Each structure stands twice: as structure tokens, then as C-alpha cells.
C-alpha positions, 0 to 999 in steps of 0.5 A: 448834073452840071458838066465839070468841063466845057466842050465844043462837041454836041452833048447827048442832051442836045442830040436827044432834043434834036432827035425829037424834032425829026420828021415823023416817018416810019423810020424815025418812029421805029424803036431802032432809030432811038438813041441808045441812051434815050431808049427806055425799052433798051435800057430796061431790057434783060440784056442791059441789066449789067449796065443798070447795075453800074448806073445805080452804083455811079449815080449816088457815088458821083453825088456823094463825091460832089458833096465831099462825103467820105464816111457815114453812120448807118442806121438799120431798123424796122419801118413799122416801129412808130413814133411814141404816141403815134398809132402802130399803123402796121399792126395786124392784131392786138399783140402786134399793136402792143409790141410795136407800141412798146418798141416805139422807144427805139424810135427815140433812141435812133433819133438821139443816136443820129443827133449824136452822130450829127454833132460829130459830123458838124465838126468835119463840115458834114464830110464824115459821120453823115447819117444814112438810112433806108429813107422810109418810116419808122427807125429810118425816119427817126435817123434822118429826123435826128440829123435834121434836129441838129441842122445836119444833112442826111442821106437816104437810100430808098428802094422801090417796094409795094409798100413803105417806099416813099422817102420820109420828109427829114431826108436832105432832098439833094441826098435822097436816092432811089434804087431798083437793086437791093445788091447795089443799095447794100454796097452804098450802105457799107462802102463809106460806113464808119458805124453800123447801128442796127435797131429792131426790125424784120427780114430786111434788118436781119439781112442788113445785119448779117451782110455786115457781119459776114463782110467783117468776119471774112475780112472783106470789110474793115472792122467798124463798130456794129451796134445792136440796139435792144437786148430784150428784142435781139436775145429773143430773135437770134442766138449767135452763141448757139452757133458758136457752140455748134462750131458753125462760127468761131467762138469769137465771132459774137464779139463782132458786134456790141449789144446796147440799149441807149443812144448814149451807150451806143455812141460811147462805143463809137467814141472809144473805138475812134477816140472821139470827144464826148458829146454834150448836145441837148437831147431832142427826144420827144420834141 
């Protein structure tokens, strides 16, 4: 990262380079001699976990500030949902294969929704309504791809996982981040969010959806449009009306989100909420 201000003092980078040239002695080769900020064993120790939390928050924060990005449109959804016409690579049996192939329409809706967000983002010189995803395949790829269709930048908050962890090729490289901590990553998803769009997915998607609802319900986050794409899918998976009937949530809490089926329907909710003009960009689905 470039320095914002010049200095006549030696920099930490210069001292790291100098320390590597020190004479090879038992003292200089001992871990105790390493500069603290250049000592991987120290920085990854149990005792410095709090510092790592802070670093994972600060690095994306500084980079997004440099780009002047003030608000985002967040797309959550399953990594396993394939692009239409592509194999359902994650299917473990014929039932999953059939269902994932049918769910591929959500890839196209996510791509189109991101196109509509990118059109609005362009009117702000890509400072607001910037598309952000988890950076992986499936719905996440569709979101970054939709922004790329419109020549817009997009953000990825990836995380190191045993599978599906590599960022997709449509992410803007300068805005492609990687995380170790889920908690820090979720802060970055929501700290600038003006819209949260939730597409069919698994445990991770459910976690992100309920985290968002909890923050809004408890007043820890301002009300924003929360869009749940896919009435058929979600009515099978969750029943918040049953929670309201049981009294464990307020009767009005299911109104914290809106169920939609198409990108245009979802963006109409966003336009109404923020008073945005209607979008007229071409539809790149299937292109």
C-alpha cells in the first residue's frame, strides 16, 4: 500500500529488508530476534488473535475508502447453483442434480439483478450501490458477472475454505479480499449495505440472512431492503409466520424482508425504497 505522507524516518519495510541481511548468528537466527510485525509465528499465535481481527477489518476498510466506495448491494446465495446449461458439479445424487439444474434460473436472476445495481452504481461514479458477493462460484459468480457485464467494478469477500474458496474471474482484482474470520467478513458485508439480496443457498446463506434480520430487528442496523429470491424455494425451507404464531418473534417481523422471484421485481422494491429512477439497460441474461 502506497504511503499517504512522506517521512524522513526509516520505514518498517526498510527495516524488514535490513534485518534479513544481519550476520548469521545464533542470536539473529532465533525467533526472539524477529521484528514483531514480520514474525509469522507471533502474528498467528493464539495470543495475537485480537490483532488479527483488527487487521482483517482494517485492510478491506482502507482499500474501500481509497476507492471512495460508500454503499453496496450485497448478493448472498449458494455456491453450488450452476449457470444454466452447465453441469451441476456439486450434485451427490440424481435428485440433487435435477434440483440444482432447476435452480440454475437463480444464477440468471442474480446476474440480472447485479446488472441493474451496476447501472445505478454508474450514475454515482461507482461509489454507491457497488455489487459485493462472497466471491465464489454459483450465485456469487453471477453477481460479480452481472457487474462486469455493465463495465462496473464489483467486490468479493472471499474466505479460506476446504472447497469453493477461490475467487471467481469476474471480481475486480483490486477489490478481491480474503478472510480467515467469518465474523469480520460479515461485518464488511453489512457495514455499507444499502440492499441485501438473498438467493437460494445452504447453511452459509441462511446464516447471512438471519444475521441481517437479527441486526435490523434489534435496531443494530438501519432498515434496508432485504430481498428473498425464490418463493417456491424459501416457503419449503423456512416458515417465519410459524415463529410469529408461536410468539417467539413479533407479528410484524416477517415484514422485514420481501419475497420476490425476478430481478426486475426485486429492483422495483429497491427503487421504491430509495426513490430511484427506473432502469432501462438491456438484459444480458444468457449472453
